[in-house]
Backbone as XML, in Angstrom:
<?xml version="1.0"?>
<chain id="A" units="angstrom">
  <residue number="1" name="MET">
    <atom name="N" x="70.764" y="125.984" z="140.121"/>
    <atom name="CA" x="69.512" y="126.021" z="139.933"/>
    <atom name="C" x="68.963" y="127.680" z="138.076"/>
  </residue>
  <residue number="2" name="ALA">
    <atom name="N" x="67.669" y="126.135" z="137.187"/>
    <atom name="CA" x="67.825" y="127.627" z="136.499"/>
    <atom name="C" x="66.945" y="128.001" z="136.678"/>
  </residue>
  <residue number="3" name="GLY">
    <atom name="N" x="66.391" y="130.087" z="136.262"/>
    <atom name="CA" x="65.315" y="130.196" z="136.588"/>
    <atom name="C" x="65.760" y="131.744" z="135.699"/>
  </residue>
  <residue number="4" name="THR">
    <atom name="N" x="64.652" y="132.246" z="135.298"/>
    <atom name="CA" x="64.202" y="133.408" z="134.295"/>
    <atom name="C" x="63.252" y="135.290" z="135.091"/>
  </residue>
  <residue number="5" name="ARG">
    <atom name="N" x="63.626" y="135.559" z="135.347"/>
    <atom name="CA" x="62.634" y="136.733" z="135.143"/>
    <atom name="C" x="62.702" y="137.956" z="134.355"/>
  </residue>
  <residue number="6" name="SER">
    <atom name="N" x="61.919" y="138.659" z="133.875"/>
    <atom name="CA" x="61.525" y="139.870" z="133.091"/>
    <atom name="C" x="61.415" y="140.925" z="133.455"/>
  </residue>
  <residue number="7" name="SER">
    <atom name="N" x="62.088" y="141.741" z="133.162"/>
    <atom name="CA" x="61.645" y="143.144" z="133.699"/>
    <atom name="C" x="61.580" y="144.431" z="131.948"/>
  </residue>
  <residue number="8" name="ASP">
    <atom name="N" x="60.963" y="145.366" z="132.603"/>
    <atom name="CA" x="61.650" y="146.061" z="130.897"/>
    <atom name="C" x="62.002" y="146.487" z="130.330"/>
  </residue>
  <residue number="9" name="THR">
    <atom name="N" x="63.721" y="146.179" z="130.807"/>
    <atom name="CA" x="64.790" y="146.263" z="129.268"/>
    <atom name="C" x="64.714" y="144.144" z="129.208"/>
  </residue>
  <residue number="10" name="GLY">
    <atom name="N" x="64.527" y="143.415" z="129.803"/>
    <atom name="CA" x="64.600" y="142.192" z="128.835"/>
    <atom name="C" x="63.812" y="141.548" z="130.116"/>
  </residue>
  <residue number="11" name="HIS">
    <atom name="N" x="65.205" y="139.766" z="130.035"/>
    <atom name="CA" x="64.897" y="139.436" z="130.472"/>
    <atom name="C" x="66.447" y="138.505" z="131.428"/>
  </residue>
  <residue number="12" name="THR">
    <atom name="N" x="66.282" y="138.071" z="132.359"/>
    <atom name="CA" x="67.941" y="137.601" z="133.160"/>
    <atom name="C" x="67.550" y="136.386" z="133.037"/>
  </residue>
  <residue number="13" name="VAL">
    <atom name="N" x="67.733" y="135.739" z="132.474"/>
    <atom name="CA" x="68.744" y="134.468" z="132.196"/>
    <atom name="C" x="69.274" y="133.582" z="133.373"/>
  </residue>
  <residue number="14" name="VAL">
    <atom name="N" x="69.058" y="132.769" z="134.143"/>
    <atom name="CA" x="70.256" y="132.540" z="135.396"/>
    <atom name="C" x="70.531" y="131.206" z="135.627"/>
  </residue>
  <residue number="15" name="LEU">
    <atom name="N" x="72.010" y="130.718" z="135.289"/>
    <atom name="CA" x="71.694" y="129.265" z="135.407"/>
    <atom name="C" x="72.754" y="128.468" z="135.708"/>
  </residue>
  <residue number="16" name="GLY">
    <atom name="N" x="72.568" y="128.240" z="136.583"/>
    <atom name="CA" x="73.500" y="128.637" z="138.076"/>
    <atom name="C" x="73.816" y="129.649" z="138.575"/>
  </residue>
  <residue number="17" name="ASP">
    <atom name="N" x="75.673" y="129.080" z="138.445"/>
    <atom name="CA" x="76.249" y="130.697" z="138.866"/>
    <atom name="C" x="76.265" y="131.985" z="138.335"/>
  </residue>
  <residue number="18" name="MET">
    <atom name="N" x="75.935" y="131.583" z="136.873"/>
    <atom name="CA" x="76.455" y="132.550" z="135.827"/>
    <atom name="C" x="74.440" y="133.364" z="135.622"/>
  </residue>
  <residue number="19" name="THR">
    <atom name="N" x="74.748" y="133.953" z="135.296"/>
    <atom name="CA" x="73.632" y="135.493" z="134.187"/>
    <atom name="C" x="73.597" y="135.805" z="133.818"/>
  </residue>
  <residue number="20" name="ALA">
    <atom name="N" x="72.926" y="135.725" z="132.197"/>
    <atom name="CA" x="73.138" y="136.481" z="130.957"/>
    <atom name="C" x="71.397" y="137.435" z="131.226"/>
  </residue>
  <residue number="21" name="GLU">
    <atom name="N" x="71.951" y="138.536" z="129.870"/>
    <atom name="CA" x="70.904" y="139.464" z="129.886"/>
    <atom name="C" x="70.727" y="139.424" z="128.586"/>
  </residue>
  <residue number="22" name="ILE">
    <atom name="N" x="69.720" y="139.529" z="128.331"/>
    <atom name="CA" x="68.836" y="139.295" z="126.753"/>
    <atom name="C" x="67.866" y="140.578" z="126.900"/>
  </residue>
  <residue number="23" name="ALA">
    <atom name="N" x="68.527" y="140.876" z="125.454"/>
    <atom name="CA" x="67.317" y="142.264" z="125.128"/>
    <atom name="C" x="65.414" y="141.701" z="125.157"/>
  </residue>
  <residue number="24" name="PRO">
    <atom name="N" x="65.120" y="142.951" z="125.170"/>
    <atom name="CA" x="63.974" y="142.783" z="124.155"/>
    <atom name="C" x="63.039" y="142.435" z="123.163"/>
  </residue>
  <residue number="25" name="LEU">
    <atom name="N" x="62.518" y="141.216" z="123.461"/>
    <atom name="CA" x="62.443" y="140.961" z="121.634"/>
    <atom name="C" x="61.565" y="142.079" z="120.878"/>
  </residue>
  <residue number="26" name="SER">
    <atom name="N" x="60.904" y="143.105" z="121.054"/>
    <atom name="CA" x="61.468" y="144.555" z="121.076"/>
    <atom name="C" x="61.865" y="144.929" z="120.324"/>
  </residue>
  <residue number="27" name="SER">
    <atom name="N" x="63.232" y="145.466" z="121.162"/>
    <atom name="CA" x="64.457" y="146.710" z="120.549"/>
    <atom name="C" x="65.474" y="145.462" z="119.478"/>
  </residue>
  <residue number="28" name="LEU">
    <atom name="N" x="64.841" y="143.803" z="119.436"/>
    <atom name="CA" x="65.857" y="143.784" z="118.243"/>
    <atom name="C" x="65.427" y="142.888" z="116.848"/>
  </residue>
  <residue number="29" name="PRO">
    <atom name="N" x="65.760" y="143.105" z="115.828"/>
    <atom name="CA" x="66.015" y="142.987" z="114.608"/>
    <atom name="C" x="64.336" y="142.424" z="114.319"/>
  </residue>
  <residue number="30" name="ARG">
    <atom name="N" x="63.346" y="143.418" z="112.947"/>
    <atom name="CA" x="62.138" y="142.307" z="113.255"/>
    <atom name="C" x="62.089" y="141.789" z="112.354"/>
  </residue>
  <residue number="31" name="HIS">
    <atom name="N" x="62.667" y="142.373" z="110.143"/>
    <atom name="CA" x="63.410" y="141.496" z="109.327"/>
    <atom name="C" x="65.269" y="142.067" z="109.323"/>
  </residue>
  <residue number="32" name="THR">
    <atom name="N" x="65.202" y="140.081" z="109.090"/>
    <atom name="CA" x="66.351" y="140.083" z="108.948"/>
    <atom name="C" x="66.790" y="140.368" z="107.334"/>
  </residue>
  <residue number="33" name="ARG">
    <atom name="N" x="66.222" y="139.816" z="106.554"/>
    <atom name="CA" x="65.630" y="139.612" z="105.068"/>
    <atom name="C" x="65.774" y="140.636" z="104.440"/>
  </residue>
  <residue number="34" name="ARG">
    <atom name="N" x="65.059" y="140.638" z="103.649"/>
    <atom name="CA" x="64.560" y="141.253" z="102.083"/>
    <atom name="C" x="63.154" y="140.195" z="102.126"/>
  </residue>
  <residue number="35" name="LEU">
    <atom name="N" x="62.287" y="140.490" z="101.546"/>
    <atom name="CA" x="61.149" y="139.347" z="101.745"/>
    <atom name="C" x="61.425" y="139.056" z="100.078"/>
  </residue>
  <residue number="36" name="SER">
    <atom name="N" x="61.802" y="140.026" z="99.011"/>
    <atom name="CA" x="61.920" y="139.070" z="98.046"/>
    <atom name="C" x="64.002" y="137.800" z="98.303"/>
  </residue>
  <residue number="37" name="ASP">
    <atom name="N" x="64.976" y="138.262" z="98.920"/>
    <atom name="CA" x="65.334" y="136.960" z="99.736"/>
    <atom name="C" x="64.520" y="135.647" z="99.810"/>
  </residue>
  <residue number="38" name="LYS">
    <atom name="N" x="63.159" y="135.668" z="101.042"/>
    <atom name="CA" x="62.688" y="135.021" z="101.999"/>
    <atom name="C" x="61.835" y="134.261" z="100.619"/>
  </residue>
  <residue number="39" name="ILE">
    <atom name="N" x="61.314" y="134.795" z="99.308"/>
    <atom name="CA" x="61.142" y="134.673" z="98.405"/>
    <atom name="C" x="61.752" y="132.776" z="98.108"/>
  </residue>
  <residue number="40" name="LEU">
    <atom name="N" x="63.086" y="133.870" z="96.759"/>
    <atom name="CA" x="64.426" y="132.717" z="96.708"/>
    <atom name="C" x="64.182" y="131.619" z="97.425"/>
  </residue>
  <residue number="41" name="ILE">
    <atom name="N" x="63.688" y="131.622" z="99.301"/>
    <atom name="CA" x="64.428" y="130.685" z="99.809"/>
    <atom name="C" x="63.860" y="129.714" z="99.726"/>
  </residue>
  <residue number="42" name="ALA">
    <atom name="N" x="62.061" y="130.208" z="99.580"/>
    <atom name="CA" x="61.073" y="129.336" z="99.406"/>
    <atom name="C" x="61.547" y="128.330" z="98.275"/>
  </residue>
  <residue number="43" name="PHE">
    <atom name="N" x="62.018" y="129.111" z="97.043"/>
    <atom name="CA" x="61.237" y="128.414" z="95.714"/>
    <atom name="C" x="62.225" y="127.056" z="96.131"/>
  </residue>
  <residue number="44" name="HIS">
    <atom name="N" x="63.195" y="128.214" z="96.448"/>
    <atom name="CA" x="64.211" y="126.665" z="96.831"/>
    <atom name="C" x="63.809" y="125.476" z="97.307"/>
  </residue>
  <residue number="45" name="GLN">
    <atom name="N" x="63.742" y="125.350" z="98.626"/>
    <atom name="CA" x="62.831" y="124.659" z="99.042"/>
    <atom name="C" x="61.589" y="123.653" z="98.339"/>
  </residue>
  <residue number="46" name="ALA">
    <atom name="N" x="61.110" y="124.969" z="97.883"/>
    <atom name="CA" x="60.108" y="124.098" z="97.099"/>
    <atom name="C" x="60.377" y="122.611" z="95.494"/>
  </residue>
  <residue number="47" name="CYS">
    <atom name="N" x="61.587" y="123.366" z="95.116"/>
    <atom name="CA" x="62.841" y="122.911" z="94.126"/>
    <atom name="C" x="63.093" y="121.238" z="95.364"/>
  </residue>
  <residue number="48" name="ASP">
    <atom name="N" x="63.584" y="122.014" z="96.585"/>
    <atom name="CA" x="64.277" y="120.392" z="96.943"/>
    <atom name="C" x="63.020" y="119.328" z="97.494"/>
  </residue>
  <residue number="49" name="GLN">
    <atom name="N" x="61.916" y="119.901" z="97.612"/>
    <atom name="CA" x="60.624" y="119.071" z="97.448"/>
    <atom name="C" x="60.096" y="118.368" z="96.574"/>
  </residue>
  <residue number="50" name="GLU">
    <atom name="N" x="60.694" y="118.529" z="95.616"/>
    <atom name="CA" x="60.124" y="118.874" z="93.543"/>
    <atom name="C" x="58.664" y="118.718" z="93.851"/>
  </residue>
  <residue number="51" name="ASP">
    <atom name="N" x="58.782" y="119.960" z="94.321"/>
    <atom name="CA" x="56.707" y="120.948" z="94.346"/>
    <atom name="C" x="57.366" y="122.196" z="92.914"/>
  </residue>
  <residue number="52" name="LEU">
    <atom name="N" x="57.156" y="121.421" z="91.697"/>
    <atom name="CA" x="57.236" y="122.101" z="90.178"/>
    <atom name="C" x="57.202" y="123.494" z="90.985"/>
  </residue>
  <residue number="53" name="GLU">
    <atom name="N" x="55.799" y="123.039" z="91.212"/>
    <atom name="CA" x="53.918" y="123.905" z="90.631"/>
    <atom name="C" x="54.323" y="125.410" z="91.759"/>
  </residue>
  <residue number="54" name="VAL">
    <atom name="N" x="54.437" y="124.701" z="92.484"/>
    <atom name="CA" x="54.748" y="126.344" z="93.475"/>
    <atom name="C" x="55.886" y="127.209" z="93.488"/>
  </residue>
  <residue number="55" name="ALA">
    <atom name="N" x="56.654" y="126.224" z="93.207"/>
    <atom name="CA" x="58.715" y="127.010" z="92.611"/>
    <atom name="C" x="58.199" y="127.790" z="91.872"/>
  </residue>
  <residue number="56" name="GLU">
    <atom name="N" x="57.271" y="127.328" z="90.917"/>
    <atom name="CA" x="57.439" y="128.442" z="89.566"/>
    <atom name="C" x="56.768" y="129.774" z="89.782"/>
  </residue>
  <residue number="57" name="GLN">
    <atom name="N" x="55.787" y="129.149" z="91.149"/>
    <atom name="CA" x="54.186" y="130.164" z="91.741"/>
    <atom name="C" x="55.603" y="131.295" z="92.164"/>
  </residue>
  <residue number="58" name="LEU">
    <atom name="N" x="56.461" y="131.172" z="92.702"/>
    <atom name="CA" x="56.973" y="131.804" z="93.750"/>
    <atom name="C" x="57.746" y="132.464" z="92.907"/>
  </residue>
  <residue number="59" name="LEU">
    <atom name="N" x="58.363" y="131.695" z="91.157"/>
    <atom name="CA" x="58.872" y="132.832" z="90.957"/>
    <atom name="C" x="58.572" y="133.739" z="89.396"/>
  </residue>
  <residue number="60" name="HIS">
    <atom name="N" x="57.267" y="133.379" z="89.568"/>
    <atom name="CA" x="56.885" y="134.775" z="88.960"/>
    <atom name="C" x="56.484" y="135.702" z="90.246"/>
  </residue>
  <residue number="61" name="ILE">
    <atom name="N" x="56.143" y="135.257" z="91.204"/>
    <atom name="CA" x="55.520" y="136.337" z="92.532"/>
    <atom name="C" x="56.940" y="137.434" z="92.445"/>
  </residue>
  <residue number="62" name="LEU">
    <atom name="N" x="58.210" y="137.110" z="92.435"/>
    <atom name="CA" x="59.687" y="137.017" z="92.821"/>
    <atom name="C" x="59.740" y="138.051" z="91.845"/>
  </residue>
  <residue number="63" name="GLU">
    <atom name="N" x="59.359" y="137.323" z="90.366"/>
    <atom name="CA" x="59.685" y="138.854" z="89.198"/>
    <atom name="C" x="59.138" y="139.369" z="89.533"/>
  </residue>
  <residue number="64" name="LEU">
    <atom name="N" x="57.779" y="139.258" z="89.638"/>
    <atom name="CA" x="56.538" y="141.323" z="89.793"/>
    <atom name="C" x="57.449" y="141.787" z="90.573"/>
  </residue>
  <residue number="65" name="MET">
    <atom name="N" x="57.662" y="140.791" z="91.571"/>
    <atom name="CA" x="58.735" y="142.426" z="92.832"/>
    <atom name="C" x="59.846" y="142.719" z="92.442"/>
  </residue>
  <residue number="66" name="LEU">
    <atom name="N" x="59.807" y="142.114" z="91.788"/>
    <atom name="CA" x="62.041" y="142.849" z="91.282"/>
    <atom name="C" x="61.470" y="144.108" z="89.979"/>
  </residue>
  <residue number="67" name="ALA">
    <atom name="N" x="59.676" y="143.448" z="89.244"/>
    <atom name="CA" x="60.480" y="144.479" z="87.846"/>
    <atom name="C" x="59.577" y="146.252" z="88.916"/>
  </residue>
  <residue number="68" name="ARG">
    <atom name="N" x="58.099" y="145.853" z="89.319"/>
    <atom name="CA" x="57.866" y="146.950" z="90.007"/>
    <atom name="C" x="59.179" y="147.667" z="91.224"/>
  </residue>
  <residue number="69" name="ARG">
    <atom name="N" x="60.283" y="147.347" z="91.488"/>
    <atom name="CA" x="60.486" y="147.714" z="91.983"/>
    <atom name="C" x="61.620" y="148.443" z="91.781"/>
  </residue>
  <residue number="70" name="PRO">
    <atom name="N" x="62.548" y="149.535" z="91.175"/>
    <atom name="CA" x="63.832" y="150.442" z="90.699"/>
    <atom name="C" x="64.209" y="151.225" z="91.034"/>
  </residue>
  <residue number="71" name="SER">
    <atom name="N" x="64.103" y="151.272" z="92.803"/>
    <atom name="CA" x="64.432" y="152.324" z="93.065"/>
    <atom name="C" x="65.851" y="151.272" z="94.433"/>
  </residue>
  <residue number="72" name="ALA">
    <atom name="N" x="65.458" y="150.172" z="93.996"/>
    <atom name="CA" x="66.820" y="149.308" z="94.796"/>
    <atom name="C" x="68.178" y="150.546" z="93.656"/>
  </residue>
  <residue number="73" name="PRO">
    <atom name="N" x="69.564" y="149.613" z="94.639"/>
    <atom name="CA" x="70.300" y="150.131" z="94.734"/>
    <atom name="C" x="71.009" y="149.772" z="93.260"/>
  </residue>
  <residue number="74" name="ASP">
    <atom name="N" x="72.270" y="149.949" z="91.957"/>
    <atom name="CA" x="71.657" y="149.155" z="90.709"/>
    <atom name="C" x="72.721" y="147.831" z="91.525"/>
  </residue>
  <residue number="75" name="GLN">
    <atom name="N" x="73.602" y="147.753" z="91.974"/>
    <atom name="CA" x="74.612" y="146.496" z="93.272"/>
    <atom name="C" x="72.847" y="145.181" z="93.456"/>
  </residue>
  <residue number="76" name="GLN">
    <atom name="N" x="72.255" y="145.448" z="94.262"/>
    <atom name="CA" x="71.552" y="145.146" z="94.907"/>
    <atom name="C" x="70.797" y="144.042" z="93.981"/>
  </residue>
  <residue number="77" name="ARG">
    <atom name="N" x="70.265" y="145.271" z="92.641"/>
    <atom name="CA" x="68.948" y="144.718" z="92.190"/>
    <atom name="C" x="69.581" y="143.704" z="90.275"/>
  </residue>
  <residue number="78" name="ARG">
    <atom name="N" x="71.600" y="143.793" z="91.132"/>
    <atom name="CA" x="72.091" y="143.474" z="89.771"/>
    <atom name="C" x="71.985" y="141.719" z="90.385"/>
  </residue>
  <residue number="79" name="ARG">
    <atom name="N" x="72.519" y="141.947" z="91.536"/>
    <atom name="CA" x="71.899" y="140.573" z="92.388"/>
    <atom name="C" x="71.236" y="140.170" z="91.928"/>
  </residue>
  <residue number="80" name="SER">
    <atom name="N" x="69.743" y="140.675" z="93.040"/>
    <atom name="CA" x="68.143" y="139.783" z="92.812"/>
    <atom name="C" x="67.652" y="139.278" z="90.942"/>
  </residue>
  <residue number="81" name="MET">
    <atom name="N" x="68.825" y="140.583" z="90.542"/>
    <atom name="CA" x="68.570" y="139.475" z="88.953"/>
    <atom name="C" x="69.399" y="138.203" z="88.700"/>
  </residue>
  <residue number="82" name="GLU">
    <atom name="N" x="70.146" y="138.592" z="89.129"/>
    <atom name="CA" x="71.347" y="137.440" z="89.099"/>
    <atom name="C" x="70.572" y="136.099" z="89.267"/>
  </residue>
  <residue number="83" name="GLY">
    <atom name="N" x="70.196" y="135.822" z="91.424"/>
    <atom name="CA" x="69.147" y="135.321" z="91.619"/>
    <atom name="C" x="68.009" y="134.978" z="90.587"/>
  </residue>
  <residue number="84" name="LEU">
    <atom name="N" x="67.164" y="135.493" z="90.639"/>
    <atom name="CA" x="66.034" y="135.370" z="89.208"/>
    <atom name="C" x="66.375" y="134.646" z="87.855"/>
  </residue>
  <residue number="85" name="VAL">
    <atom name="N" x="67.597" y="134.641" z="87.684"/>
    <atom name="CA" x="67.573" y="133.659" z="86.134"/>
    <atom name="C" x="69.007" y="132.894" z="86.838"/>
  </residue>
  <residue number="86" name="ALA">
    <atom name="N" x="68.652" y="132.389" z="87.907"/>
    <atom name="CA" x="70.190" y="131.549" z="88.485"/>
    <atom name="C" x="68.416" y="130.360" z="88.640"/>
  </residue>
  <residue number="87" name="ALA">
    <atom name="N" x="67.064" y="130.557" z="90.182"/>
    <atom name="CA" x="66.488" y="130.308" z="90.098"/>
    <atom name="C" x="65.671" y="129.634" z="88.777"/>
  </residue>
  <residue number="88" name="TYR">
    <atom name="N" x="65.263" y="130.802" z="88.006"/>
    <atom name="CA" x="65.116" y="129.691" z="85.874"/>
    <atom name="C" x="65.522" y="128.971" z="85.969"/>
  </residue>
  <residue number="89" name="GLU">
    <atom name="N" x="66.958" y="129.496" z="85.382"/>
    <atom name="CA" x="67.300" y="128.623" z="85.006"/>
    <atom name="C" x="67.354" y="126.965" z="85.630"/>
  </residue>
  <residue number="90" name="ARG">
    <atom name="N" x="67.322" y="126.474" z="87.512"/>
    <atom name="CA" x="67.270" y="125.554" z="88.025"/>
    <atom name="C" x="65.921" y="124.684" z="87.938"/>
  </residue>
  <residue number="91" name="LEU">
    <atom name="N" x="64.627" y="126.256" z="87.857"/>
    <atom name="CA" x="63.465" y="125.253" z="87.445"/>
    <atom name="C" x="63.673" y="124.461" z="86.543"/>
  </residue>
  <residue number="92" name="TRP">
    <atom name="N" x="63.710" y="125.187" z="85.208"/>
    <atom name="CA" x="64.349" y="124.147" z="83.687"/>
    <atom name="C" x="64.484" y="123.300" z="83.624"/>
  </residue>
  <residue number="93" name="TYR">
    <atom name="N" x="66.268" y="122.636" z="84.474"/>
    <atom name="CA" x="66.685" y="121.900" z="84.131"/>
    <atom name="C" x="65.886" y="120.750" z="85.256"/>
  </residue>
  <residue number="94" name="LEU">
    <atom name="N" x="64.754" y="121.220" z="86.774"/>
    <atom name="CA" x="64.048" y="120.285" z="87.231"/>
    <atom name="C" x="63.118" y="119.721" z="86.328"/>
  </residue>
  <residue number="95" name="LYS">
    <atom name="N" x="62.543" y="120.607" z="85.650"/>
    <atom name="CA" x="61.911" y="120.503" z="84.346"/>
    <atom name="C" x="62.172" y="119.599" z="83.376"/>
  </residue>
  <residue number="96" name="HIS">
    <atom name="N" x="63.311" y="119.551" z="83.355"/>
    <atom name="CA" x="63.444" y="118.349" z="81.502"/>
    <atom name="C" x="64.649" y="117.413" z="82.205"/>
  </residue>
  <residue number="97" name="LYS">
    <atom name="N" x="64.924" y="116.715" z="83.139"/>
    <atom name="CA" x="65.679" y="116.292" z="83.935"/>
    <atom name="C" x="66.056" y="114.714" z="83.111"/>
  </residue>
  <residue number="98" name="GLU">
    <atom name="N" x="64.718" y="114.332" z="82.196"/>
    <atom name="CA" x="65.218" y="113.420" z="81.399"/>
    <atom name="C" x="65.469" y="113.978" z="80.572"/>
  </residue>
  <residue number="99" name="ARG">
    <atom name="N" x="65.104" y="114.862" z="79.985"/>
    <atom name="CA" x="65.815" y="115.385" z="78.357"/>
    <atom name="C" x="67.235" y="115.531" z="78.750"/>
  </residue>
  <residue number="100" name="VAL">
    <atom name="N" x="67.676" y="116.048" z="79.426"/>
    <atom name="CA" x="69.224" y="116.669" z="80.437"/>
    <atom name="C" x="69.997" y="114.987" z="80.213"/>
  </residue>
  <residue number="101" name="ALA">
    <atom name="N" x="69.087" y="113.910" z="81.156"/>
    <atom name="CA" x="70.705" y="112.986" z="81.152"/>
    <atom name="C" x="70.332" y="111.963" z="80.388"/>
  </residue>
  <residue number="102" name="GLY">
    <atom name="N" x="69.407" y="112.700" z="79.563"/>
    <atom name="CA" x="69.599" y="110.873" z="78.157"/>
    <atom name="C" x="69.805" y="111.047" z="77.125"/>
  </residue>
</chain>
């Protein structure tokens, strides 16, 4: 029989003769990705859904964030800038796909 018990330290999940302890949500990391990474993911999703107006606005927001955050380590900043450039390139191709194809 499956069941769940709560305690101050988390949850105990019982499934048949197996038991597992699950950490409380407060002990799990709240943010696993940088906000700039999440915005870039949202940009790609907007492109996949052909919502180019939203994709363009997301790139403007990402550019604003990268322009005002010079305190990031050089390697991380360089990777973020490369992602931004690649995203602008993708947007350009999506906007001009008729001209590029023909």
